[in-house]
Wavefront OBJ file of the C-alpha trace (Angstrom):
o trace
v 15.095 25.006 -32.399
v 17.677 22.891 -30.416
v 16.614 24.290 -27.137
v 13.293 23.082 -27.657
v 14.848 19.577 -28.589
v 16.627 19.660 -25.235
v 13.512 20.131 -23.271
v 11.438 17.517 -25.273
v 14.147 14.937 -25.305
v 15.028 15.063 -21.687
v 11.361 15.261 -20.492
v 10.463 12.201 -22.751
v 13.411 10.212 -21.746
v 13.112 10.527 -18.119
v 9.478 10.974 -17.505
v 6.995 11.126 -20.288
v 5.254 8.461 -22.236
v 6.129 8.864 -25.849
v 9.559 8.358 -27.779
v 11.223 11.218 -29.245
v 13.013 9.469 -31.998
v 12.166 6.347 -34.080
v 13.921 4.212 -36.706
v 11.291 3.490 -39.329
v 11.461 -0.114 -40.441
v 8.437 -0.132 -42.767
v 5.976 2.383 -43.966
v 3.559 1.101 -46.643
v -0.137 0.493 -47.201
v -1.095 2.417 -44.194
v 1.233 0.322 -42.015
v 4.161 1.670 -40.043
v 6.768 -0.287 -38.061
v 9.275 1.489 -36.091
v 12.031 0.762 -33.462
v 12.722 3.180 -30.542
v 16.134 2.780 -28.867
v 16.846 4.836 -25.695
v 19.857 4.517 -23.604
v 21.483 6.361 -20.775
v 24.923 5.844 -19.118
v 25.855 7.862 -16.017
v 28.829 8.231 -13.739
v 28.177 9.392 -10.237
v 30.319 10.565 -7.125
v 29.649 12.045 -3.864
v 32.044 13.047 -0.923
v 29.362 11.842 1.609
v 26.804 9.278 1.700
v 23.735 8.640 3.920
v 24.817 5.319 5.372
v 27.622 7.080 7.610
v 30.231 5.308 5.486
v 31.733 8.397 3.557
v 31.583 9.012 -0.131
v 30.469 6.834 -3.036
v 31.465 6.339 -6.613
v 29.151 4.325 -8.896
v 28.010 4.021 -12.343
v 24.527 3.235 -13.775
v 23.249 2.240 -17.312
v 20.164 1.095 -19.225
v 19.361 0.252 -22.850
v 15.740 0.063 -23.820
v 14.272 -0.995 -27.227
v 10.638 -0.935 -28.221
v 9.132 -2.172 -31.464
v 6.056 -0.119 -32.410
v 3.484 -1.011 -35.049
v 0.480 0.833 -36.436
v -2.152 -0.050 -39.104
v -4.305 2.748 -40.471
v -7.911 2.054 -41.504
v -10.846 4.126 -42.686
v -12.225 4.121 -39.100
v -9.211 4.674 -37.277
v -5.709 3.199 -36.286
v -4.758 -0.023 -34.621
v -1.345 0.208 -32.861
v 0.801 -1.544 -30.346
v 4.321 -1.935 -28.913
v 6.589 -4.516 -27.418
v 9.922 -3.691 -25.679
v 12.646 -4.793 -23.375
v 15.124 -3.070 -21.067
v 18.558 -4.058 -19.726
v 19.797 -2.152 -16.772
v 22.235 -2.241 -13.837
v 24.270 -0.430 -11.182
v 28.041 -0.766 -10.753
v 30.724 0.323 -8.377
v 29.932 1.282 -4.790
v 26.223 1.647 -5.232
v 24.382 4.875 -4.796
v 24.770 7.349 -1.779
v 21.309 6.503 -0.401
v 22.143 2.844 0.010
v 19.320 1.719 -2.399
v 21.834 -0.095 -4.662
v 25.037 -1.865 -3.887
v 26.695 -2.034 -7.232
v 25.947 -5.596 -8.075
v 22.644 -5.215 -9.790
v 21.693 -6.108 -13.251
v 18.626 -7.253 -15.018
v 16.845 -7.776 -18.450
v 13.121 -7.337 -18.318
v 9.995 -6.753 -20.156
v 9.481 -3.059 -20.463
v 6.312 -2.572 -22.560
v 3.576 -4.657 -24.158
v 0.451 -2.804 -25.135
v -2.130 -2.427 -27.889
v -4.523 0.314 -28.592
v -7.114 1.670 -30.965
v -7.774 5.539 -31.950
v -10.378 6.924 -34.114
v -9.500 8.553 -37.352
v -9.724 12.038 -35.888
v -7.945 10.805 -32.690
v -10.788 12.069 -30.493
v -11.001 8.665 -28.774
v -7.822 6.693 -27.886
v -7.995 3.361 -25.917
v -5.168 1.285 -24.926
v -4.330 -1.666 -22.611
v -1.215 -3.400 -21.289
v 2.147 -2.581 -19.938
v 2.790 1.053 -20.747
v 3.599 4.438 -19.308
v 1.008 6.889 -17.965
v 1.675 10.504 -16.820
v -0.796 12.756 -15.126
v -0.258 16.541 -15.783
v 3.373 17.456 -15.110
v 4.000 14.310 -12.941
v 3.324 15.881 -9.457
v 1.366 12.593 -8.746
v 1.896 10.209 -11.527
v 4.785 10.031 -14.012
v 4.973 6.449 -14.668
v 6.276 3.661 -12.255
v 9.876 4.802 -12.217
v 11.342 3.875 -8.699
v 14.016 1.175 -9.470
v 15.708 0.058 -6.395
v 18.394 -2.646 -6.052
v 19.758 -4.961 -3.417
v 21.048 -2.295 -0.999
v 18.102 -2.435 1.330
v 18.088 -6.154 1.261
v 21.726 -6.007 2.522
v 20.861 -3.503 5.218
v 17.307 -4.579 6.342
v 16.531 -8.041 4.729
v 13.867 -6.795 2.464
v 13.558 -7.713 -1.199
v 12.719 -4.616 -3.377
v 15.249 -5.289 -6.057
v 14.176 -4.157 -9.435
v 17.387 -4.223 -11.160
v 19.035 -0.907 -10.030
v 19.856 2.022 -12.189
v 18.143 3.900 -9.524
v 18.967 7.480 -10.570
v 18.415 6.989 -14.316
v 15.023 5.304 -13.651
v 14.604 3.722 -17.082
v 11.698 1.513 -16.079
v 8.635 3.626 -16.228
v 5.863 1.279 -17.464
v 2.970 0.220 -15.165
v 2.605 -3.508 -15.284
v -0.738 -3.411 -16.567
v -3.082 -0.411 -17.600
v -6.408 0.356 -19.255
v -6.401 4.039 -20.556
v -9.191 5.796 -22.299
v -8.123 9.309 -23.777
v -10.751 11.520 -25.164
v -10.040 14.656 -26.966
v -13.110 15.833 -29.017
v -13.322 19.356 -30.772
v -13.224 22.149 -28.337
v -11.277 22.823 -25.204
v -12.188 19.792 -23.183
v -10.228 16.667 -23.056
v -9.698 13.944 -20.489
v -8.456 10.492 -19.358
v -10.080 7.698 -17.703
v -7.593 5.139 -16.455
v -6.718 2.070 -14.382
v -3.070 1.453 -13.371
v -1.462 -1.565 -11.713
v 2.099 -1.591 -10.437
v 4.216 -4.580 -9.992
v 6.978 -2.545 -8.277
v 8.009 -3.990 -4.900
v 8.635 -0.457 -3.553
v 5.040 0.489 -4.247
v 3.700 -2.776 -2.761
v 1.866 -3.532 -6.183
v -0.480 -0.509 -5.807
v -3.610 -0.610 -7.996
v -5.566 2.591 -8.788
v -8.204 4.095 -10.990
v -8.917 7.687 -11.793
v -10.544 10.415 -13.965
v -8.665 13.530 -15.421
v -10.430 16.440 -17.011
v -8.663 19.383 -18.634
v -9.765 22.732 -20.171
v -7.131 23.561 -22.603
v -6.686 27.063 -24.321
v -3.982 29.202 -25.698
v -3.622 30.860 -22.321
v -3.090 27.534 -20.464
v -4.628 24.441 -19.072
v -6.862 23.994 -16.002
v -7.436 20.568 -14.777
v -9.058 18.417 -12.059
v -8.180 14.719 -11.393
v -9.750 12.252 -9.008
v -7.874 9.084 -7.848
v -9.163 5.947 -6.001
v -6.317 3.700 -4.492
v -8.014 0.201 -4.982
v -5.439 -2.068 -3.456
v -2.059 -2.363 -1.919
v -0.152 -5.442 -0.813
v 0.056 -4.989 2.926
v 3.495 -5.464 4.714
v 5.238 -6.040 1.232
v 8.460 -4.368 0.385
v 9.329 -1.658 2.892
v 5.771 -1.491 4.235
v 5.806 2.262 3.643
v 2.357 2.338 2.022
v 0.126 0.107 4.041
v -2.256 3.037 4.660
v -2.629 3.667 1.107
v -5.434 1.268 0.184
v -8.754 2.963 -0.117
v -7.409 6.602 -0.098
v -9.123 9.004 -2.150
v -7.118 11.774 -4.036
v -8.471 15.105 -5.508
v -6.060 17.300 -7.570
v -6.782 20.802 -8.854
v -4.117 22.388 -11.134
v -3.235 24.758 -13.834
v -0.308 25.996 -15.932
v 0.253 28.371 -18.774
v 1.172 31.897 -19.673
v -2.198 33.682 -18.999
v -1.900 35.324 -22.518
v 1.442 36.896 -21.626
v 4.318 35.612 -24.045
v 7.335 35.409 -21.695
v 5.393 34.371 -18.488
v 5.031 30.853 -17.006
v 2.624 30.145 -14.213
v 1.930 26.766 -12.632
v 0.195 25.621 -9.497
v -1.426 22.406 -8.015
v -3.383 21.580 -4.951
v -3.820 17.823 -3.833
v -6.225 16.552 -1.025
v -5.710 13.049 0.192
v -8.533 11.473 2.504
v -10.063 8.252 3.852
v -8.706 4.702 3.421
v -9.607 1.245 4.251
v -7.153 0.806 7.187
v -7.674 1.673 10.847
v -5.603 4.799 10.214
v -7.273 7.187 7.811
v -5.440 9.571 5.538
v -5.707 13.255 5.699
v -2.756 14.657 3.945
v -2.321 17.575 1.402
v 0.293 19.190 -0.775
v 0.436 22.177 -3.022
v 2.743 24.407 -4.887
v 2.990 27.815 -6.731
v 5.441 28.632 -9.433
v 6.158 31.578 -11.660
v 8.869 32.041 -14.365
v 9.846 34.900 -16.778
v 11.954 34.557 -19.893
v 13.977 37.515 -20.859
v 13.658 36.825 -24.629
v 15.598 39.920 -25.824
v 18.512 39.580 -23.534
v 21.760 37.730 -24.390
v 21.538 34.033 -23.799
v 17.760 34.236 -23.198
v 17.760 33.966 -19.436
v 14.837 32.388 -17.694
v 14.210 33.043 -13.981
v 11.859 30.719 -12.161
v 10.757 30.454 -8.507
v 8.609 27.941 -6.832
v 7.344 26.990 -3.219
v 6.001 23.667 -2.469
v 4.341 22.244 0.758
v 3.831 18.667 1.566
v 2.137 17.818 4.812
v 3.665 15.762 7.609
v 2.149 13.556 9.980
v 0.718 15.125 13.283
v 1.531 12.722 16.185
v -1.211 14.085 18.348
v -3.897 12.657 16.025
v -5.182 9.189 15.104
v -5.025 10.086 11.313
v -2.043 9.907 8.912
v -1.506 13.405 7.799
v 1.749 12.610 6.020
v 1.284 13.302 2.286
v 1.741 10.306 -0.007
v 3.729 11.331 -3.026
v 2.422 8.296 -5.095
v 4.188 7.836 -8.415
v 5.924 11.243 -8.929
v 8.822 11.493 -11.441
v 11.075 13.590 -13.685
v 9.014 15.475 -16.265
v 9.601 19.034 -17.278
v 13.247 19.452 -16.170
v 15.539 18.981 -13.104
v 13.467 19.561 -10.002
v 10.140 18.168 -11.186
v 9.449 16.315 -9.190
v 12.726 15.102 -7.694
v 13.506 18.317 -5.809
v 17.201 18.777 -5.405
v 19.425 16.075 -6.933
v 20.934 15.164 -3.576
v 18.055 15.790 -1.289
v 15.407 14.087 -3.413
v 17.493 11.060 -4.469
v 19.784 10.261 -1.487
v 19.599 12.084 1.761
v 15.857 12.844 2.003
v 13.508 14.486 2.151
v 11.102 13.072 -0.336
v 7.932 15.035 -1.164
v 6.362 14.469 2.278
v 6.618 16.352 5.452
v 8.496 19.288 4.204
v 8.349 22.690 2.617
v 10.588 23.345 -0.404
v 11.648 26.656 -1.898
v 13.456 26.641 -5.257
v 15.018 29.468 -7.400
v 16.381 28.680 -10.782
v 18.259 30.687 -13.483
v 18.480 29.045 -16.941
v 20.606 30.271 -19.893
v 20.803 29.335 -23.476
v 24.417 30.395 -24.680
v 23.651 28.548 -28.031
v 20.827 26.679 -29.626
v 22.458 23.463 -28.512
v 23.440 24.313 -24.965
v 21.413 24.989 -21.807
v 22.941 25.966 -18.418
v 20.919 25.862 -15.281
v 21.540 26.929 -11.707
v 19.182 25.946 -8.912
v 19.093 26.733 -5.262
v 17.001 24.785 -2.778
v 15.958 25.134 0.786
v 14.251 22.240 2.683
v 12.402 22.756 5.998
v 10.549 20.004 7.868
v 6.784 20.165 8.513
v 4.746 19.077 11.486
v 6.143 16.047 13.111
v 8.123 14.720 10.191
v 11.790 13.702 10.488
v 14.102 16.723 10.661
v 15.736 16.646 7.162
v 16.293 20.327 6.792
v 19.041 21.324 4.504
v 20.196 23.597 1.608
v 21.463 22.643 -1.845
v 22.858 24.338 -4.836
v 22.946 22.516 -8.254
v 24.905 23.624 -11.478
v 23.999 21.662 -14.603
v 24.200 21.736 -18.355
v 22.290 20.054 -21.312
v 24.364 19.923 -24.462
v 22.682 18.546 -27.604
v 25.611 17.080 -29.366
v 23.418 15.989 -32.273
v 19.890 14.901 -33.015
v 20.464 11.633 -31.239
v 22.945 12.449 -28.331
v 22.685 14.605 -25.351
v 25.381 15.091 -22.715
v 24.506 16.394 -19.224
v 27.176 17.111 -16.440
v 25.980 18.376 -13.089
v 27.636 19.339 -9.762
v 25.906 19.961 -6.540
v 26.596 21.031 -2.954
v 24.290 19.806 -0.233
v 24.463 20.979 3.406
v 22.483 19.136 6.029
v 20.925 21.267 8.683
v 18.388 18.813 10.284
v 19.209 16.269 12.984
v 17.950 13.266 11.030
v 19.933 13.950 7.951
v 23.017 14.868 9.969
v 22.846 11.492 11.900
v 22.282 9.659 8.426
v 25.400 11.390 6.987
v 27.416 10.945 10.053
v 28.491 14.584 10.065
v 27.249 18.108 9.129
v 29.680 18.601 6.360
v 28.626 19.940 2.887
v 28.343 17.026 0.430
v 29.968 17.556 -2.965
v 28.022 15.690 -5.713
v 29.058 15.251 -9.303
v 27.374 13.351 -12.207
v 27.781 13.045 -15.824
v 25.031 11.496 -17.978
v 25.051 10.514 -21.743
v 21.776 10.012 -23.233
v 21.146 8.417 -26.741
v 17.832 8.208 -28.757
v 17.247 6.463 -31.975
l 1 2 3 4 5 6 7 8 9 10 11 12 13 14 15 16 17 18 19 20 21 22 23 24 25 26 27 28 29 30 31 32 33 34 35 36 37 38 39 40 41 42 43 44 45 46 47 48 49 50 51 52 53 54 55 56 57 58 59 60 61 62 63 64 65 66 67 68 69 70 71 72 73 74 75 76 77 78 79 80 81 82 83 84 85 86 87 88 89 90 91 92 93 94 95 96 97 98 99 100 101 102 103 104 105 106 107 108 109 110 111 112 113 114 115 116 117 118 119 120 121 122 123 124 125 126 127 128 129 130 131 132 133 134 135 136 137 138 139 140 141 142 143 144 145 146 147 148 149 150 151 152 153 154 155 156 157 158 159 160 161 162 163 164 165 166 167 168 169 170 171 172 173 174 175 176 177 178 179 180 181 182 183 184 185 186 187 188 189 190 191 192 193 194 195 196 197 198 199 200 201 202 203 204 205 206 207 208 209 210 211 212 213 214 215 216 217 218 219 220 221 222 223 224 225 226 227 228 229 230 231 232 233 234 235 236 237 238 239 240 241 242 243 244 245 246 247 248 249 250 251 252 253 254 255 256 257 258 259 260 261 262 263 264 265 266 267 268 269 270 271 272 273 274 275 276 277 278 279 280 281 282 283 284 285 286 287 288 289 290 291 292 293 294 295 296 297 298 299 300 301 302 303 304 305 306 307 308 309 310 311 312 313 314 315 316 317 318 319 320 321 322 323 324 325 326 327 328 329 330 331 332 333 334 335 336 337 338 339 340 341 342 343 344 345 346 347 348 349 350 351 352 353 354 355 356 357 358 359 360 361 362 363 364 365 366 367 368 369 370 371 372 373 374 375 376 377 378 379 380 381 382 383 384 385 386 387 388 389 390 391 392 393 394 395 396 397 398 399 400 401 402 403 404 405 406 407 408 409 410 411 412 413 414 415 416 417 418 419 420 421 422 423 424 425 426 427 428 429 430 431 432 433 434 435 436 437 438
């Protein structure tokens, strides 16, 4: 159905690892060569910004092309991909000041090779590629793409070409990923990931992910070890990250009830190789119900998420490190609130977040969503309390084109965000994004 296409296409374009569409160039003698083209163009406007300068109007765009090849043999399939991306930000730059509107870049996007067995029970790949863990609460590719705005303001070079909101660059600079999926319910991933993103200070990590998959849902456990971080690089936000251990327990599914959706995750972060050790945590619980027999098939969803903040009275760092979270299964995962998560703060650290969402499907090609957000600071984190309402649509024009308009109203409540905005007025935010897949 078209509404399934909407969910898959948007999740894939903005956060997941595999392309939705492909143009087949050759398919013969067990060989397949295809070209995946993905492009997004967006226009953005805010009545306020978080530099104390007033509103912003800007544009972002990227074009990505990946040439994929595969050769089937009796024992399995050899595959690989090579791709590039062109991206940029124009106009005033974004409302958070991460870009200034003068960014553009052409860069290598992906370069990987892999081998999977004939029954696809083992899949091993290396190189520059995307990796996602679960629904992206901790890892959804290396997607943060800043520009020259922070260099202008603070003299730090974290420029990655811009297109900050669209986040078209999602590949880690180097990876080694072993996926195993034997017959039965158990599957998993063993992975090593290296970032060359100056925002993430070239973080390198390794991890193990195990999942028990059934018709009722998926239960999973993951363990991450942060192997290295370039200290004092970029914004120096993650100097305490090196040596940190991360344990995640999560689950999602319908528990055997057709119209029910349940999802939850708990993450504990501990230890580290620096003088200040980590002791953070985060968790969320989410439930949704689809009224399948009602007109427009309404879906009502509610979620509460909590991310620890630092306790100034201790020598440890209790602030939760959000790592490589990203956009996966829809607006709000895991950029929570279009204004709050992207421009004003808070990010997924030092706050409690409540979300209520109503989704409607007036037709097979149109989805309309309404989200309500409430942000509350936790512990000694900056006071970025606020409320936000977002109204958006996803219109599948045809099999290759999706158009998504969105308007939002963000009201600052906390002292920190009021200071950054320069007032306590409600910020009106509007965006329109055109997505193309071939």
